[in-house]
All heavy atoms as TSV, in Angstrom:
chain	resi	resn	atom	element	x	y	z
A	1	MET	N	N	-18.157	-10.407	18.157
A	1	MET	CA	C	-18.426	-10.206	16.758
A	1	MET	C	C	-17.541	-11.092	15.900
A	1	MET	O	O	-16.384	-11.319	16.236
A	1	MET	CB	C	-18.191	-8.738	16.445
A	1	MET	CG	C	-18.713	-8.335	15.081
A	1	MET	SD	S	-18.498	-6.597	14.833
A	1	MET	CE	C	-20.172	-6.132	14.572
A	2	ALA	N	N	-18.066	-11.579	14.830
A	2	ALA	CA	C	-17.315	-12.461	13.958
A	2	ALA	C	C	-16.214	-11.690	13.258
A	2	ALA	O	O	-16.291	-10.500	13.000
A	2	ALA	CB	C	-18.219	-13.086	12.931
A	3	LYS	N	N	-15.127	-12.415	12.931
A	3	LYS	CA	C	-13.946	-11.785	12.332
A	3	LYS	C	C	-14.268	-11.207	10.954
A	3	LYS	O	O	-13.742	-10.196	10.538
A	3	LYS	CB	C	-12.775	-12.761	12.267
A	3	LYS	CG	C	-11.507	-12.132	11.845
A	3	LYS	CD	C	-10.370	-13.058	12.078
A	3	LYS	CE	C	-9.065	-12.332	11.761
A	3	LYS	NZ	N	-7.920	-12.798	12.473
A	4	GLY	N	N	-15.049	-11.873	10.145
A	4	GLY	CA	C	-15.393	-11.411	8.807
A	4	GLY	C	C	-16.332	-10.237	8.768
A	4	GLY	O	O	-16.509	-9.633	7.685
A	5	LYS	N	N	-16.989	-9.864	9.822
A	5	LYS	CA	C	-17.960	-8.791	9.876
A	5	LYS	C	C	-17.383	-7.460	10.324
A	5	LYS	O	O	-18.088	-6.479	10.456
A	5	LYS	CB	C	-19.079	-9.144	10.830
A	5	LYS	CG	C	-19.833	-10.391	10.457
A	5	LYS	CD	C	-20.673	-10.218	9.197
A	5	LYS	CE	C	-21.409	-11.504	8.876
A	5	LYS	NZ	N	-22.237	-11.379	7.741
A	6	ASP	N	N	-16.046	-7.352	10.546
A	6	ASP	CA	C	-15.465	-6.108	10.998
A	6	ASP	C	C	-15.567	-5.045	9.904
A	6	ASP	O	O	-15.399	-5.286	8.726
A	6	ASP	CB	C	-13.977	-6.326	11.315
A	6	ASP	CG	C	-13.775	-7.179	12.545
A	6	ASP	OD1	O	-14.710	-7.262	13.363
A	6	ASP	OD2	O	-12.681	-7.790	12.680
A	7	ILE	N	N	-15.894	-3.833	10.348
A	7	ILE	CA	C	-16.082	-2.739	9.403
A	7	ILE	C	C	-14.700	-2.187	9.001
A	7	ILE	O	O	-14.418	-1.970	7.815
A	7	ILE	CB	C	-16.972	-1.639	10.016
A	7	ILE	CG1	C	-18.334	-2.156	10.166
A	7	ILE	CG2	C	-16.942	-0.386	9.104
A	7	ILE	CD1	C	-19.282	-1.205	10.878
A	8	ARG	N	N	-13.788	-2.000	9.979
A	8	ARG	CA	C	-12.476	-1.491	9.649
A	8	ARG	C	C	-11.528	-2.653	9.464
A	8	ARG	O	O	-11.440	-3.557	10.303
A	8	ARG	CB	C	-11.948	-0.578	10.789
A	8	ARG	CG	C	-12.821	0.659	10.933
A	8	ARG	CD	C	-12.149	1.767	11.638
A	8	ARG	NE	N	-10.990	2.310	10.925
A	8	ARG	CZ	C	-11.066	3.210	9.947
A	8	ARG	NH1	N	-12.222	3.651	9.550
A	8	ARG	NH2	N	-9.994	3.672	9.393
A	9	ILE	N	N	-10.780	-2.611	8.364
A	9	ILE	CA	C	-9.846	-3.700	8.071
A	9	ILE	C	C	-8.438	-3.150	7.798
A	9	ILE	O	O	-8.340	-1.969	7.414
A	9	ILE	CB	C	-10.288	-4.531	6.824
A	9	ILE	CG1	C	-10.463	-3.643	5.595
A	9	ILE	CG2	C	-11.574	-5.278	7.106
A	9	ILE	CD1	C	-10.713	-4.376	4.315
A	10	ASN	N	N	-7.437	-3.948	8.087
A	10	ASN	CA	C	-6.051	-3.555	7.846
A	10	ASN	C	C	-5.732	-3.865	6.392
A	10	ASN	O	O	-6.108	-4.904	5.855
A	10	ASN	CB	C	-5.088	-4.334	8.734
A	10	ASN	CG	C	-5.248	-3.932	10.209
A	10	ASN	OD1	O	-5.597	-2.806	10.493
A	10	ASN	ND2	N	-4.950	-4.852	11.050
A	11	ILE	N	N	-5.029	-2.896	5.731
A	11	ILE	CA	C	-4.633	-3.088	4.326
A	11	ILE	C	C	-3.154	-2.742	4.206
A	11	ILE	O	O	-2.589	-2.089	5.057
A	11	ILE	CB	C	-5.467	-2.209	3.375
A	11	ILE	CG1	C	-5.344	-0.719	3.740
A	11	ILE	CG2	C	-6.911	-2.633	3.364
A	11	ILE	CD1	C	-5.889	0.173	2.662
A	12	ILE	N	N	-2.549	-3.196	3.091
A	12	ILE	CA	C	-1.192	-2.915	2.763
A	12	ILE	C	C	-1.126	-2.091	1.496
A	12	ILE	O	O	-1.740	-2.440	0.492
A	12	ILE	CB	C	-0.349	-4.209	2.586
A	12	ILE	CG1	C	-0.363	-5.033	3.881
A	12	ILE	CG2	C	1.094	-3.886	2.204
A	12	ILE	CD1	C	0.240	-6.429	3.732
A	13	LEU	N	N	-0.409	-0.962	1.557
A	13	LEU	CA	C	-0.229	-0.085	0.383
A	13	LEU	C	C	1.175	-0.284	-0.117
A	13	LEU	O	O	2.145	-0.221	0.639
A	13	LEU	CB	C	-0.440	1.373	0.771
A	13	LEU	CG	C	-1.803	1.747	1.328
A	13	LEU	CD1	C	-1.783	3.200	1.800
A	13	LEU	CD2	C	-2.890	1.525	0.324
A	14	GLU	N	N	1.343	-0.515	-1.454
A	14	GLU	CA	C	2.622	-0.776	-2.063
A	14	GLU	C	C	2.850	0.259	-3.142
A	14	GLU	O	O	1.949	0.633	-3.867
A	14	GLU	CB	C	2.656	-2.169	-2.663
A	14	GLU	CG	C	3.994	-2.542	-3.189
A	14	GLU	CD	C	3.985	-3.981	-3.672
A	14	GLU	OE1	O	3.695	-4.214	-4.887
A	14	GLU	OE2	O	4.323	-4.888	-2.894
A	15	CYS	N	N	4.108	0.710	-3.235
A	15	CYS	CA	C	4.488	1.735	-4.237
A	15	CYS	C	C	4.295	1.200	-5.639
A	15	CYS	O	O	4.710	0.074	-5.972
A	15	CYS	CB	C	5.922	2.172	-4.049
A	15	CYS	SG	S	6.478	3.421	-5.189
A	16	THR	N	N	3.646	1.987	-6.513
A	16	THR	CA	C	3.439	1.576	-7.885
A	16	THR	C	C	4.650	1.960	-8.759
A	16	THR	O	O	4.793	1.423	-9.863
A	16	THR	CB	C	2.191	2.227	-8.469
A	16	THR	OG1	O	2.287	3.677	-8.334
A	16	THR	CG2	C	0.956	1.785	-7.731
A	17	GLY	N	N	5.525	2.838	-8.261
A	17	GLY	CA	C	6.660	3.243	-9.088
A	17	GLY	C	C	7.807	2.292	-8.946
A	17	GLY	O	O	8.656	2.188	-9.907
A	18	CYS	N	N	7.942	1.609	-7.859
A	18	CYS	CA	C	9.056	0.637	-7.659
A	18	CYS	C	C	8.773	-0.629	-8.533
A	18	CYS	O	O	7.754	-1.274	-8.321
A	18	CYS	CB	C	9.199	0.208	-6.214
A	18	CYS	SG	S	9.685	1.545	-5.118
A	19	ASP	N	N	9.653	-0.874	-9.420
A	19	ASP	CA	C	9.475	-2.056	-10.268
A	19	ASP	C	C	10.159	-3.252	-9.616
A	19	ASP	O	O	11.294	-3.196	-9.278
A	19	ASP	CB	C	10.094	-1.813	-11.676
A	19	ASP	CG	C	9.626	-2.790	-12.696
A	19	ASP	OD1	O	8.694	-3.535	-12.441
A	19	ASP	OD2	O	10.253	-2.788	-13.772
A	20	LYS	N	N	9.446	-4.324	-9.423
A	20	LYS	CA	C	9.978	-5.510	-8.749
A	20	LYS	C	C	11.158	-6.111	-9.508
A	20	LYS	O	O	12.095	-6.614	-8.936
A	20	LYS	CB	C	8.908	-6.551	-8.577
A	20	LYS	CG	C	7.815	-6.162	-7.631
A	20	LYS	CD	C	6.804	-7.210	-7.436
A	20	LYS	CE	C	5.688	-6.747	-6.530
A	20	LYS	NZ	N	4.653	-7.738	-6.310
A	21	LYS	N	N	11.154	-6.024	-10.834
A	21	LYS	CA	C	12.212	-6.622	-11.626
A	21	LYS	C	C	13.414	-5.702	-11.725
A	21	LYS	O	O	14.567	-6.177	-11.796
A	21	LYS	CB	C	11.721	-6.897	-13.078
A	21	LYS	CG	C	10.540	-7.831	-13.103
A	21	LYS	CD	C	9.998	-7.892	-14.495
A	21	LYS	CE	C	8.668	-8.624	-14.524
A	21	LYS	NZ	N	7.947	-8.490	-15.789
A	22	ASN	N	N	13.185	-4.392	-11.667
A	22	ASN	CA	C	14.282	-3.431	-11.905
A	22	ASN	C	C	14.562	-2.571	-10.658
A	22	ASN	O	O	14.528	-1.390	-10.701
A	22	ASN	CB	C	13.854	-2.507	-13.084
A	22	ASN	CG	C	15.021	-1.769	-13.658
A	22	ASN	OD1	O	16.163	-2.045	-13.334
A	22	ASN	ND2	N	14.786	-0.809	-14.493
A	23	VAL	N	N	14.920	-3.272	-9.548
A	23	VAL	CA	C	15.223	-2.543	-8.305
A	23	VAL	C	C	16.702	-2.242	-8.320
A	23	VAL	O	O	17.518	-3.088	-8.662
A	23	VAL	CB	C	14.855	-3.415	-7.099
A	23	VAL	CG1	C	15.244	-2.771	-5.796
A	23	VAL	CG2	C	13.330	-3.702	-7.078
A	24	ASN	N	N	17.074	-0.998	-7.951
A	24	ASN	CA	C	18.464	-0.592	-7.942
A	24	ASN	C	C	19.236	-1.386	-6.879
A	24	ASN	O	O	18.641	-1.827	-5.881
A	24	ASN	CB	C	18.621	0.906	-7.619
A	24	ASN	CG	C	18.011	1.760	-8.702
A	24	ASN	OD1	O	17.874	1.336	-9.859
A	24	ASN	ND2	N	17.622	2.950	-8.365
A	25	LYS	N	N	20.535	-1.556	-7.072
A	25	LYS	CA	C	21.356	-2.315	-6.115
A	25	LYS	C	C	21.451	-1.618	-4.772
A	25	LYS	O	O	21.509	-2.270	-3.743
A	25	LYS	CB	C	22.736	-2.595	-6.700
A	25	LYS	CG	C	22.724	-3.561	-7.867
A	25	LYS	CD	C	24.078	-3.840	-8.341
A	25	LYS	CE	C	23.984	-4.804	-9.526
A	25	LYS	NZ	N	25.307	-5.167	-10.043
A	26	GLU	N	N	21.464	-0.257	-4.770
A	26	GLU	CA	C	21.571	0.491	-3.494
A	26	GLU	C	C	20.236	0.629	-2.792
A	26	GLU	O	O	20.155	1.035	-1.648
A	26	GLU	CB	C	22.201	1.842	-3.717
A	26	GLU	CG	C	21.415	2.759	-4.629
A	26	GLU	CD	C	21.807	2.647	-6.085
A	26	GLU	OE1	O	22.741	1.932	-6.427
A	26	GLU	OE2	O	21.155	3.343	-6.896
A	27	SER	N	N	19.101	0.294	-3.468
A	27	SER	CA	C	17.805	0.442	-2.857
A	27	SER	C	C	17.566	-0.754	-1.915
A	27	SER	O	O	18.114	-1.804	-2.107
A	27	SER	CB	C	16.679	0.523	-3.871
A	27	SER	OG	O	16.572	-0.687	-4.539
A	28	THR	N	N	16.708	-0.570	-0.932
A	28	THR	CA	C	16.407	-1.573	0.046
A	28	THR	C	C	15.281	-2.509	-0.364
A	28	THR	O	O	15.061	-3.506	0.237
A	28	THR	CB	C	16.046	-0.935	1.402
A	28	THR	OG1	O	14.942	-0.089	1.216
A	28	THR	CG2	C	17.222	-0.145	1.943
A	29	GLY	N	N	14.528	-2.145	-1.390
A	29	GLY	CA	C	13.433	-2.987	-1.863
A	29	GLY	C	C	12.234	-2.163	-2.273
A	29	GLY	O	O	12.383	-1.097	-2.795
A	30	ILE	N	N	11.037	-2.646	-1.928
A	30	ILE	CA	C	9.805	-2.002	-2.334
A	30	ILE	C	C	9.177	-1.368	-1.106
A	30	ILE	O	O	9.113	-1.977	-0.037
A	30	ILE	CB	C	8.838	-3.036	-2.962
A	30	ILE	CG1	C	9.492	-3.599	-4.216
A	30	ILE	CG2	C	7.504	-2.423	-3.285
A	30	ILE	CD1	C	8.756	-4.813	-4.756
A	31	SER	N	N	8.709	-0.109	-1.290
A	31	SER	CA	C	8.089	0.614	-0.172
A	31	SER	C	C	6.683	0.116	0.100
A	31	SER	O	O	5.862	-0.033	-0.830
A	31	SER	CB	C	8.036	2.111	-0.544
A	31	SER	OG	O	7.333	2.805	0.407
A	32	ARG	N	N	6.365	-0.166	1.367
A	32	ARG	CA	C	5.036	-0.608	1.771
A	32	ARG	C	C	4.611	0.097	3.002
A	32	ARG	O	O	5.427	0.345	3.928
A	32	ARG	CB	C	5.041	-2.120	2.029
A	32	ARG	CG	C	5.139	-2.917	0.752
A	32	ARG	CD	C	4.923	-4.389	1.025
A	32	ARG	NE	N	4.952	-5.121	-0.269
A	32	ARG	CZ	C	5.096	-6.392	-0.343
A	32	ARG	NH1	N	5.233	-7.132	0.738
A	32	ARG	NH2	N	5.096	-6.975	-1.519
A	33	TYR	N	N	3.346	0.437	3.121
A	33	TYR	CA	C	2.764	1.040	4.253
A	33	TYR	C	C	1.561	0.185	4.707
A	33	TYR	O	O	0.884	-0.416	3.893
A	33	TYR	CB	C	2.220	2.437	3.942
A	33	TYR	CG	C	3.277	3.508	3.815
A	33	TYR	CD1	C	3.828	3.819	2.562
A	33	TYR	CD2	C	3.706	4.217	4.921
A	33	TYR	CE1	C	4.804	4.759	2.443
A	33	TYR	CE2	C	4.692	5.164	4.809
A	33	TYR	CZ	C	5.234	5.436	3.565
A	33	TYR	OH	O	6.197	6.428	3.441
A	34	ILE	N	N	1.304	0.133	6.019
A	34	ILE	CA	C	0.151	-0.581	6.600
A	34	ILE	C	C	-0.790	0.485	7.156
A	34	ILE	O	O	-0.352	1.360	7.881
A	34	ILE	CB	C	0.579	-1.579	7.662
A	34	ILE	CG1	C	1.501	-2.626	7.057
A	34	ILE	CG2	C	-0.628	-2.218	8.286
A	34	ILE	CD1	C	2.089	-3.564	8.081
A	35	THR	N	N	-2.053	0.414	6.803
A	35	THR	CA	C	-3.051	1.348	7.295
A	35	THR	C	C	-4.414	0.627	7.424
A	35	THR	O	O	-4.474	-0.566	7.205
A	35	THR	CB	C	-3.142	2.586	6.370
A	35	THR	OG1	O	-4.015	3.521	6.981
A	35	THR	CG2	C	-3.681	2.187	4.997
A	36	GLN	N	N	-5.426	1.367	7.810
A	36	GLN	CA	C	-6.792	0.804	7.935
A	36	GLN	C	C	-7.725	1.569	6.992
A	36	GLN	O	O	-7.474	2.731	6.693
A	36	GLN	CB	C	-7.303	0.915	9.372
A	36	GLN	CG	C	-6.570	0.055	10.359
A	36	GLN	CD	C	-7.161	0.177	11.721
A	36	GLN	OE1	O	-7.923	1.124	12.003
A	36	GLN	NE2	N	-6.843	-0.748	12.592
A	37	LYS	N	N	-8.786	0.884	6.610
A	37	LYS	CA	C	-9.846	1.547	5.857
A	37	LYS	C	C	-11.190	0.980	6.291
A	37	LYS	O	O	-11.305	-0.129	6.828
A	37	LYS	CB	C	-9.666	1.376	4.353
A	37	LYS	CG	C	-10.123	0.066	3.798
A	37	LYS	CD	C	-10.091	0.073	2.302
A	37	LYS	CE	C	-10.663	-1.171	1.706
A	37	LYS	NZ	N	-10.737	-1.165	0.283
A	38	ASN	N	N	-12.199	1.799	6.083
A	38	ASN	CA	C	-13.561	1.413	6.396
A	38	ASN	C	C	-14.148	0.806	5.148
A	38	ASN	O	O	-14.273	1.448	4.100
A	38	ASN	CB	C	-14.355	2.645	6.824
A	38	ASN	CG	C	-15.775	2.333	7.279
A	38	ASN	OD1	O	-16.380	1.371	6.818
A	38	ASN	ND2	N	-16.261	3.128	8.225
A	39	ARG	N	N	-14.507	-0.487	5.216
A	39	ARG	CA	C	-14.941	-1.184	3.972
A	39	ARG	C	C	-16.308	-0.762	3.466
A	39	ARG	O	O	-16.633	-0.921	2.347
A	39	ARG	CB	C	-14.897	-2.672	4.140
A	39	ARG	CG	C	-15.956	-3.273	4.972
A	39	ARG	CD	C	-15.988	-4.805	4.841
A	39	ARG	NE	N	-14.744	-5.366	5.279
A	39	ARG	CZ	C	-14.553	-6.660	5.590
A	39	ARG	NH1	N	-15.602	-7.478	5.481
A	39	ARG	NH2	N	-13.441	-7.109	5.953
A	40	HIS	N	N	-17.120	-0.123	4.372
A	40	HIS	CA	C	-18.434	0.378	3.927
A	40	HIS	C	C	-18.313	1.703	3.185
A	40	HIS	O	O	-18.984	1.908	2.216
A	40	HIS	CB	C	-19.384	0.571	5.121
A	40	HIS	CG	C	-19.779	-0.736	5.780
A	40	HIS	ND1	N	-20.400	-1.771	5.082
A	40	HIS	CD2	C	-19.621	-1.177	7.040
A	40	HIS	CE1	C	-20.600	-2.755	5.888
A	40	HIS	NE2	N	-20.160	-2.452	7.085
A	41	ASN	N	N	-17.386	2.605	3.616
A	41	ASN	CA	C	-17.221	3.918	2.937
A	41	ASN	C	C	-16.380	3.787	1.701
A	41	ASN	O	O	-16.591	4.524	0.753
A	41	ASN	CB	C	-16.561	4.864	3.893
A	41	ASN	CG	C	-17.483	5.224	5.046
A	41	ASN	OD1	O	-18.694	5.039	4.975
A	41	ASN	ND2	N	-16.890	5.750	6.105
A	42	THR	N	N	-15.324	2.914	1.676
A	42	THR	CA	C	-14.475	2.743	0.488
A	42	THR	C	C	-14.411	1.301	0.113
A	42	THR	O	O	-13.437	0.592	0.448
A	42	THR	CB	C	-13.065	3.290	0.798
A	42	THR	OG1	O	-12.626	2.649	2.010
A	42	THR	CG2	C	-13.068	4.755	0.956
A	43	PRO	N	N	-15.389	0.787	-0.617
A	43	PRO	CA	C	-15.355	-0.619	-1.001
A	43	PRO	C	C	-14.303	-0.913	-2.131
A	43	PRO	O	O	-13.876	-2.032	-2.227
A	43	PRO	CB	C	-16.752	-0.889	-1.520
A	43	PRO	CG	C	-17.279	0.408	-1.924
A	43	PRO	CD	C	-16.599	1.424	-1.056
A	44	SER	N	N	-13.921	0.084	-2.898
A	44	SER	CA	C	-12.948	-0.115	-3.948
A	44	SER	C	C	-11.537	-0.084	-3.391
A	44	SER	O	O	-11.298	0.201	-2.215
A	44	SER	CB	C	-13.084	0.921	-5.045
A	44	SER	OG	O	-12.907	2.205	-4.494
A	45	ARG	N	N	-10.551	-0.358	-4.245
A	45	ARG	CA	C	-9.129	-0.346	-3.827
A	45	ARG	C	C	-8.691	1.085	-3.522
A	45	ARG	O	O	-9.017	2.003	-4.264
A	45	ARG	CB	C	-8.266	-0.950	-4.921
A	45	ARG	CG	C	-8.646	-2.339	-5.209
A	45	ARG	CD	C	-7.425	-3.172	-5.109
A	45	ARG	NE	N	-7.837	-4.562	-5.211
A	45	ARG	CZ	C	-7.090	-5.527	-4.816
A	45	ARG	NH1	N	-5.913	-5.316	-4.303
A	45	ARG	NH2	N	-7.496	-6.778	-4.945
A	46	LEU	N	N	-7.927	1.204	-2.465
A	46	LEU	CA	C	-7.452	2.505	-2.026
A	46	LEU	C	C	-6.103	2.858	-2.643
A	46	LEU	O	O	-5.263	2.012	-2.805
A	46	LEU	CB	C	-7.298	2.470	-0.478
A	46	LEU	CG	C	-7.074	3.777	0.261
A	46	LEU	CD1	C	-8.262	4.691	0.107
A	46	LEU	CD2	C	-6.805	3.512	1.722
A	47	GLU	N	N	-5.960	4.137	-3.060
A	47	GLU	CA	C	-4.696	4.652	-3.583
A	47	GLU	C	C	-4.397	5.967	-2.888
A	47	GLU	O	O	-5.221	6.885	-2.896
A	47	GLU	CB	C	-4.796	4.880	-5.099
A	47	GLU	CG	C	-4.801	3.617	-5.917
A	47	GLU	CD	C	-4.787	3.859	-7.420
A	47	GLU	OE1	O	-4.856	5.075	-7.796
A	47	GLU	OE2	O	-4.639	2.932	-8.181
A	48	LEU	N	N	-3.223	6.029	-2.274
A	48	LEU	CA	C	-2.790	7.255	-1.584
A	48	LEU	C	C	-1.399	7.712	-2.066
A	48	LEU	O	O	-0.610	6.853	-2.479
A	48	LEU	CB	C	-2.732	7.019	-0.083
A	48	LEU	CG	C	-3.994	6.714	0.666
A	48	LEU	CD1	C	-3.703	6.372	2.121
A	48	LEU	CD2	C	-4.963	7.883	0.561
A	49	ARG	N	N	-1.137	8.993	-2.000
A	49	ARG	CA	C	0.146	9.501	-2.379
A	49	ARG	C	C	1.028	9.609	-1.121
A	49	ARG	O	O	0.764	10.385	-0.247
A	49	ARG	CB	C	-0.032	10.890	-3.020
A	49	ARG	CG	C	1.179	11.322	-3.758
A	49	ARG	CD	C	0.800	12.353	-4.851
A	49	ARG	NE	N	2.031	12.655	-5.578
A	49	ARG	CZ	C	2.618	13.811	-5.524
A	49	ARG	NH1	N	2.105	14.808	-4.872
A	49	ARG	NH2	N	3.712	14.034	-6.200
A	50	LYS	N	N	2.045	8.741	-1.053
A	50	LYS	CA	C	2.918	8.616	0.123
A	50	LYS	C	C	4.387	8.773	-0.339
A	50	LYS	O	O	4.678	8.562	-1.502
A	50	LYS	CB	C	2.736	7.284	0.861
A	50	LYS	CG	C	1.316	6.950	1.177
A	50	LYS	CD	C	0.829	7.629	2.406
A	50	LYS	CE	C	1.257	6.842	3.632
A	50	LYS	NZ	N	0.825	7.509	4.844
A	51	PHE	N	N	5.288	8.985	0.637
A	51	PHE	CA	C	6.699	9.137	0.290
A	51	PHE	C	C	7.296	7.692	0.160
A	51	PHE	O	O	7.112	6.834	0.996
A	51	PHE	CB	C	7.467	9.885	1.405
A	51	PHE	CG	C	8.925	10.013	1.097
A	51	PHE	CD1	C	9.335	10.953	0.167
A	51	PHE	CD2	C	9.851	9.235	1.735
A	51	PHE	CE1	C	10.680	11.110	-0.124
A	51	PHE	CE2	C	11.190	9.346	1.449
A	51	PHE	CZ	C	11.635	10.303	0.499
A	52	CYS	N	N	8.037	7.492	-0.894
A	52	CYS	CA	C	8.725	6.239	-1.145
A	52	CYS	C	C	10.238	6.471	-0.954
A	52	CYS	O	O	10.889	7.202	-1.697
A	52	CYS	CB	C	8.459	5.788	-2.589
A	52	CYS	SG	S	9.352	4.214	-2.960
A	53	PRO	N	N	10.823	5.815	0.088
A	53	PRO	CA	C	12.244	6.000	0.302
A	53	PRO	C	C	13.132	5.350	-0.747
A	53	PRO	O	O	14.278	5.718	-0.942
A	53	PRO	CB	C	12.499	5.306	1.690
A	53	PRO	CG	C	11.337	4.434	1.903
A	53	PRO	CD	C	10.197	5.031	1.116
A	54	CYS	N	N	12.626	4.380	-1.491
A	54	CYS	CA	C	13.379	3.750	-2.603
A	54	CYS	C	C	13.467	4.699	-3.777
A	54	CYS	O	O	14.536	4.790	-4.406
A	54	CYS	CB	C	12.674	2.442	-3.003
A	54	CYS	SG	S	12.529	1.266	-1.683
A	55	CYS	N	N	12.383	5.366	-4.098
A	55	CYS	CA	C	12.347	6.300	-5.254
A	55	CYS	C	C	12.818	7.697	-4.858
A	55	CYS	O	O	13.093	8.536	-5.708
A	55	CYS	CB	C	10.944	6.381	-5.859
A	55	CYS	SG	S	10.284	4.818	-6.424
A	56	CYS	N	N	12.821	7.958	-3.541
A	56	CYS	CA	C	13.206	9.251	-2.981
A	56	CYS	C	C	12.257	10.374	-3.392
A	56	CYS	O	O	12.733	11.512	-3.656
A	56	CYS	CB	C	14.614	9.604	-3.284
A	56	CYS	SG	S	15.788	8.497	-2.510
A	57	LYS	N	N	10.984	10.091	-3.587
A	57	LYS	CA	C	9.981	11.084	-3.881
A	57	LYS	C	C	8.605	10.548	-3.546
A	57	LYS	O	O	8.428	9.372	-3.216
A	57	LYS	CB	C	10.054	11.504	-5.341
A	57	LYS	CG	C	9.900	10.376	-6.340
A	57	LYS	CD	C	10.111	10.918	-7.754
A	57	LYS	CE	C	10.049	9.743	-8.731
A	57	LYS	NZ	N	10.217	10.206	-10.110
A	58	HIS	N	N	7.602	11.430	-3.602
A	58	HIS	CA	C	6.207	11.019	-3.340
A	58	HIS	C	C	5.662	10.272	-4.523
A	58	HIS	O	O	5.736	10.775	-5.694
A	58	HIS	CB	C	5.327	12.229	-3.050
A	58	HIS	CG	C	5.550	12.790	-1.631
A	58	HIS	ND1	N	6.583	13.623	-1.339
A	58	HIS	CD2	C	4.856	12.544	-0.490
A	58	HIS	CE1	C	6.523	13.914	-0.041
A	58	HIS	NE2	N	5.463	13.274	0.504
A	59	MET	N	N	5.142	9.106	-4.313
A	59	MET	CA	C	4.611	8.216	-5.345
A	59	MET	C	C	3.194	7.725	-4.915
A	59	MET	O	O	2.856	7.826	-3.753
A	59	MET	CB	C	5.509	7.022	-5.606
A	59	MET	CG	C	6.909	7.361	-5.999
A	59	MET	SD	S	6.981	8.091	-7.639
A	59	MET	CE	C	6.553	6.726	-8.675
A	60	ILE	N	N	2.435	7.237	-5.900
A	60	ILE	CA	C	1.145	6.647	-5.584
A	60	ILE	C	C	1.345	5.220	-5.028
A	60	ILE	O	O	2.067	4.443	-5.653
A	60	ILE	CB	C	0.253	6.649	-6.843
A	60	ILE	CG1	C	-0.066	8.005	-7.245
A	60	ILE	CG2	C	-1.020	5.825	-6.549
A	60	ILE	CD1	C	-0.856	8.141	-8.551
A	61	HIS	N	N	0.762	4.975	-3.864
A	61	HIS	CA	C	0.800	3.660	-3.243
A	61	HIS	C	C	-0.617	3.042	-3.363
A	61	HIS	O	O	-1.555	3.688	-2.917
A	61	HIS	CB	C	1.246	3.751	-1.775
A	61	HIS	CG	C	2.674	3.992	-1.605
A	61	HIS	ND1	N	3.294	5.166	-1.996
A	61	HIS	CD2	C	3.674	3.207	-1.110
A	61	HIS	CE1	C	4.588	5.088	-1.686
A	61	HIS	NE2	N	4.804	3.901	-1.169
A	62	ALA	N	N	-0.720	1.890	-3.936
A	62	ALA	CA	C	-2.032	1.219	-4.137
A	62	ALA	C	C	-2.149	0.035	-3.229
A	62	ALA	O	O	-1.159	-0.592	-2.832
A	62	ALA	CB	C	-2.121	0.777	-5.605
A	63	GLU	N	N	-3.435	-0.273	-2.918
A	63	GLU	CA	C	-3.734	-1.410	-2.084
A	63	GLU	C	C	-3.442	-2.732	-2.790
A	63	GLU	O	O	-3.706	-2.894	-3.966
A	63	GLU	CB	C	-5.198	-1.351	-1.689
A	63	GLU	CG	C	-5.670	-2.458	-0.801
A	63	GLU	CD	C	-7.175	-2.334	-0.486
A	63	GLU	OE1	O	-7.751	-1.246	-0.667
A	63	GLU	OE2	O	-7.707	-3.334	-0.027
A	64	ILE	N	N	-2.821	-3.684	-2.063
A	64	ILE	CA	C	-2.512	-5.008	-2.612
A	64	ILE	C	C	-3.244	-6.071	-1.841
A	64	ILE	O	O	-3.754	-5.814	-0.734
A	64	ILE	CB	C	-0.991	-5.287	-2.603
A	64	ILE	CG1	C	-0.469	-5.279	-1.185
A	64	ILE	CG2	C	-0.280	-4.325	-3.494
A	64	ILE	CD1	C	0.914	-5.796	-1.046
A	65	LYS	N	N	-3.332	-7.267	-2.405
A	65	LYS	CA	C	-3.960	-8.365	-1.740
A	65	LYS	C	C	-3.031	-8.880	-0.645
A	65	LYS	O	O	-1.809	-8.815	-0.741
A	65	LYS	CB	C	-4.209	-9.517	-2.694
A	65	LYS	CG	C	-5.276	-9.251	-3.681
A	65	LYS	CD	C	-5.541	-10.508	-4.515
A	65	LYS	CE	C	-6.633	-10.265	-5.525
A	65	LYS	NZ	N	-6.848	-11.458	-6.355
A	66	LYS	N	N	-3.591	-9.459	0.414
A	66	LYS	CA	C	-2.784	-10.005	1.499
A	66	LYS	C	C	-2.388	-11.403	1.177
A	66	LYS	O	O	-2.964	-12.143	0.490
A	66	LYS	CB	C	-3.592	-9.990	2.826
A	66	LYS	CG	C	-3.680	-8.663	3.397
A	66	LYS	CD	C	-4.260	-8.719	4.785
A	66	LYS	CE	C	-4.312	-7.387	5.421
A	66	LYS	NZ	N	-4.821	-7.410	6.720
């Protein structure tokens, strides 16, 4: 099967609360998760509520471009 025709694709979720410009000195950076989604069932961008170790609380993580 061709690579572009796969139904399940890997995506990266990034924390929307972590500000790239205003990262604390003690924080390690921006929280990111890698997961999969079915492009036929969810064609729009995915947003999930996951734990962010930088913010130390549950935040919304949105899909980003690769």
